[in-house]
N, C-alpha and C positions, 0 to 999 in steps of 0.2 A: 184751119191742122195741117202741116204736113202731111202727106200718103205716108200709110201704114202697112208692114205688113201683119195680118194677125193668125196667129197658130188656130184657133177658134173662131170663131164667133157666134152666137147663140141669138138670135132676132125672138121677139114679139114678143116674149115670156109675157106669164107673173112671176112678177118678183115676190118669195116672199121668206121675210124672218120671223124672228118672234113677237114682233108687236104692229106688224101691218104689210103690207102689200104693195105693190105699183107693176104697172107695165114697162118695162123699160128690156134695151138690148145689151149683153153680158160681151165682150172683148177681150181676149186672152192670148198672152203674148209667155212666152217661157215659163210656161207654168203656171202663170201668177194673173190673177183677176187685175187688166191692165185698163179696164174705164167698165163704169156702170151707167146708160146714161139714157134717155128717150131716142135723142137722135139716130142717126144713122149716119157711124161714120164712114172715113175714106179708107180705102186698101182694101187689097185681095189676101183673100183668106184658106187656108191650107185646107179648112172643116167652117162649115155652116152648116148651122142645127136650124129649121126655123121649127119655134115653140109655139107658132099659137096654138092658141087654147089651152096650153099646158099652164103648170104651174113651175117654176123651177126654185128648187131649195137647197141651202149649203150640204155641200155632201152630209149623209147621213152616219151615223157611228155609231159602232155595235159594241159597247165594253166589254162582252163578258162573253169570250169566246174558249169551246174548248176543241183545236183543231187534232190534237193528238199526235203532233209531229216535233220531235220525235218518241215513240212508242208506240198505242196500240193504233199501228195506221192504218190494218186491213181493215179499221172503222171510219178511218177519216183521216187524211192530209192534206198539208197546207195550202197546197195547189187548186185540191178538193173546193176547201172548205173557203180558198179567199173568191175560188169562181160562184160559188154556190154565193156569196156576200155581194159580187158586181152586179149577179143577175137579179136580187133582191132590193139592189136599189141603195147598200152599202161601200159606201168609198173608203171604210177606214174599220178595221178591228182592232180592238185590245187580245192579245193574247195569254194566260190563263198560264201560269208557271207550273202547274204538277205534271210534267215533261219528262223527258226520259233523255242528255241527264237534267235533273229540275233544276229550275230559275236562282236556286242557295248562296251563290257568289257572282261574283264578274266575268270570271273566265267561262263559266257556263255561259253566262249572259250574251259575252259573243260569240261563245262556239253557237248558240240559237240562232241570233243576230243571221250569220253568214249559212244557216243550214236553210231559214224561212225566206231570205231574201232573192232568192234565186226560184223560189213557187210563189209567187207574190201578185195576185192580180189589181189590188187592193194596197193601200197604205196602212202599218200593222205599228201600233204600239205593243210593248210586250209589260208584261207585271214581276214582282219577284215575292219571291214566295218567304212567311215567316214560317222560323221551324224553333224557334225559340235560341235556349241556350246552342244549338246546335250552329245559328247563325248568326246570331244578333251583332256579332264583330262583324259581319261582311254590311249591313243593311247601308251603311253610309257609302260604303265603296258602290253600291249597286246604283241607291240614287243617285251618284255622281255619273256612275256608268249612261244610266240613261233609259230605268226602268221606271215604266207613267206611272204605281201606288207599286205598297205592297198587300199580298191576301196572305189569310193566317185560316187555314181546313178547324176550325173552332174541334177539339175533341178527336181528333182519329190522332193516330197512332201515324210510326215513320219506318221504314225499311231503315238497317242501318245502311246495307250497303248500295242500295241505287236512290235513296231520300224516296224513294215514291209514298202514299199514302197509303197506308193501311184500311180499310174500312171498317171493318168489325172488328175491331181487340178483344184480345180475352190477357187475362195475365197469367196465361199458361204458353203463350205464344214467345217463340227465341228470338235474336237476335234485331231485335226490333227497338226502338225510343217509344216508351208507353204516349198519350195522350198529354201534356201539361198539365201542371196543377196551375190554380188562380197565382200561385207566387212566379210562376217561368210566363204566362199570359201578361204577369202585369207588365212584366222583364221588357217585354217584346211595343207592349204599348209607348214603351219611357222609349224606345230604341228607334221606334217612326217616327216617334214626335219629334227629335234631336232631327229627322232629314225634312220635315214640313209635308211630307209626303202623304196621302189619302193611305188611312189603312182599314183593311176590307176584312169581313169575316162572316164566312161561313156560319150560323148561325141557326145551332140546332145542339141542343143539352146531349150527348152522348149517353154518360149516364144514365138519365134519364131511359133513354131509347133502349139502350141494352138488358134493363132492370124490366121495363115493362113486355121486349121484345120477347126475355123469360120466363116470364111471369103465362106468356099466352100459352095458349095450343096453337101450334101452327098448325095442326091437319085440319083446325074450324074453320082459319082465317080461308075463306073463300069468298067473301069479298068486298070490295073494296073499304065501306063504314069500319068495318072490323080492322082491319091493316091499319086505317088509320086511327087507331085508336094504340096504335104500340107506335106512333110519331105523333103526339096531339102539339095542339098549337101551344101549350104549355111548354114542353122542350125550343121555341122558337125564344119566349118571352121570356123564358130564366138566364137565355144568354145574353139574349137585346139587355134585358136589366143589367147585370154582371157589368156589361160592355160598358155602357152609357155610366156606370160609375166610373167607373177606369182613363173613360175617355174626361169624364170631369175633373177627376188627379193631375193628369197629365197632359193634358193638352190635347191629344192627338186630333186628330181628325179623322176619328170615327166613321166610317160607309158603310152598313148593311148589306146584304148582297141579297139579291132577289127574296124582299117579302114577302111573305105567302098569307098574314094572318091577318085579324083587326088587331089582336090587343098588340102587335108589333107597332103598327098606324102612331095606335095613340102615345104607345112608349115615347115612339121617336117624335110624333111631332108636338108632346110632351119637352120634351129632353131640348125636340133645338126654339119652345120659346123661353125653355130655362139658359138661353144663351147659350148653353153642351155643342164644341163643334159636332156634329152628327148629319150626314147624308143618308138618303137610300135610294133603291134602284126598284123597283119590281120585271115585270117576266110573261111576254104574252099567256104563259099557259095558266097564273093569277090572274089574267085580265079577262079570258072569256072562255072556260073553263072552269065546271067546280064536280066535285064526289058524285054528281047527276050524273057527269058524264059518261064516265067510268063502264055504265053498261050497253055501251056502243061504241066507244072504242076499246075498251080492255086495258092489258096493258103496256100497249103503247103511247099510252101517256103518262104512268111511271115515271117523275122527275123526284131529285130530292133538292129541297123543302118538298111534302107530297102534296098537290092542290088539294085544297081546301072546300067550305063551305060558301054558299051565298053570299052568307051574311061579310065572311072575309073579303071575298070578291066586290060586294058593296063597297066595306071600306076603303078599300084598294084604293078606287075609282075615285075615290072622297081625296083622298090623298096626293092621287094624280091633280088634281083641279084645285088642293088647294095650297100644295107645291111642300107637302110635306115629304113627297116621295119623287125623284129631282127630274130622273130620266127612267128610262124601258131598257132592257138591253135584252138578247136573245137565252144566254145561256147555251150555248148551243153544243152540244155534246151525244153524237150522233153512235150509234148501235150499228150490227147488223143484223136485221129481220130473223135471224135465228136463235141471236143473243136473246130476242125480245120475243118473242117467241115462249110461254110458257107463265106458272100462276107467278105470283105477287110476288112471294120468296122468295124467289129465282132469279125474276128476271132483274140488271141493272138497271139503275135508274137514270135515265138521262134522253132525249131526242133534237132532231134537228131542230134547228132557226131561224138559222142566221138568215136564211133564204125566204121564208114567212115572216118574218116579224113585221117590214114596211106595207107589204100586202095586205095583213091583220088588221094594223093601227092606221093604213086608208080606205080599206072597209071600216072602221070606227066613225073617222071624219064621213065620212059617205052617210053612214049614220046620224049624224050629229052629236056623238058623245067626247069628240073630240072637234076643235078646230085646226084647221093647217097649222095655223102662226103656234099653238100649243104641241104641234107635231117638233116641228123646227126645233121647240122646245126641248124637250122630251130626249129625241132624237142627234141635236146637232150643238148646239147651243150647251145647254146644260153641261154634259158630258163634257164638252173642249173649255167650258170654264174649272168643272171641280180635278180634271186633274191636267190643266197649267199651259196645254194648246191653243187658247182663245185667244187675238184672232184666226191666227193662222191656218186653224181648221174652225170648225162650227160655227163656220161666217161666212156671206158674202156681203168683200167691201174690196175697194182698190187696193192691192198690195196683198194680199190674203192668197192661198192658194187655192189653188183653180177648181177643190173638189166639188158636185155638181149633181145633185140629182134631179131629175127631172120625173116630170108625174103625171100622170093622165088620171083624173079623179074621178072620170063618167067611165070609162073602162072597165068591162066587165068581164068576168072568169072565173074558172076553176080554180085552187092548189090539189094539182097531183102527183103524188107522192114518186111514180116514175122519173114525173119531169128533172126532179127537181136534181141541184150538181154535184152533191153529197155523195160521197161513197158511201154510205150509210143513209139511207132515205126515211126512217123511220119517222113518224107524224103522226102527232094526233089530230090533223087538219085535213087531212086526205079528204076530199069533196067536198070540201069547204067551198061556198060562195062567195066572191070576190068582185065588189065593187071598184076602183082605187088601184091605177098601179102601179108602180117603178117602170116606164119606157124608153130610159133610154142614165147611163153613169157613166160617168166625167170624172178621173182618177188624173189629180196632175195636170190639167187642160186635154188630155185624150180621153174619146170614149170605149170604154172598155166593155158596154152591154149595150145592146141599143135594141129596142123591142122583141127579147128576149133571148138573143142570139150575141153572146160571148164572142168578143176577142181575144186570140191566142197570144198577143205579146203580154211580157210577163213588167208590167207598170209600176208596182207597189215600191212604197218607199218607210225606209223607219221614220218611227213618228216619238218625238220624247218633249218630254216639256221644256217649254221656251226660256 
């Protein structure tokens, strides 16, 4: 073989995909994987990584990130969220569309791409938003422009001026588009079905939640279990039942976001067996927390949908094992510590997640709840296939993008909120002991994180379906 100059060579690692692992060396040229071999190839390299004793994974993907840029950038922005992603072993994030401006048409898509591109430490894809009759006519153009999929915040109203979500709608509100009725939602399903892309839903029945909240006495709600009764499992179940029926009718590729209940897993599994095009995700907070943790964590763990009960967590793990749930994502949605200090009614829902997700799942590997092969499926291969970017992303093959996550499954440490790279550092996992950490993050062939240290260069690129 002729002598070659490589941009980056990774030697002596154990390469892991979703079905196997093997010892090998990876050779990178021009941001692509140029060779994978047990041999040591000739040629000089600009960068050499000795991965002896480490596991080399396809670059990991977080499909559900709220960087709040533009918008509430005092809580988070894209520079910090992608820095946190790189620190956490993530090479690609998919940014949610409820920004300002929201991604409801092609002009706003292009504006947001330019806004984010100059801040991206890792690669990024962008979701488009569904607002019913307000933007159904723009969905095909958004698909052609390169959105990764479409999201609908079921049951939320929308501000007519800013197109931002209104979380606690009441009929006396002015200048808002009220929540869509089922007929308008059905029109969304048909519009997204024409694009062939994923239609993802935030599944909570707001009418039920509003009624239960109205009927409750807030002054008496001082504990988590009482609060849970105002946002019960039924709220998720009712929405998923309706969505399944609409997917059956329209053929839309339905995706259920942040699954949190046993009944949801059962409904999704049965619909999959029926042949309905439906997939699902869950998040670390549903895998590693239950209502019993509130007494020690407090309102820091408030997210929507709420963290539920042990039987729900057990069912979600079973959904992971049998493939009902395709992948895990963070639902990264930071707030400031001041905003999260208060009672359950008043504090906002959401917390950091993009930096802690991979360590938490690696710890599950060390505890033998997962295999590394399953982790690769959950965080790389399955999401890449779901959103039409495989094998360019989510795999290690000759010719694919050189996005790589190297992990040390033996490394021990502790999650410490003050060391997180996000602006807002609220996390439910402060103090969690972890065995298994990402130790090197490589994006487009370049190391952006090594042993917790982030490189300053902006290397991320826009990811669109192939």
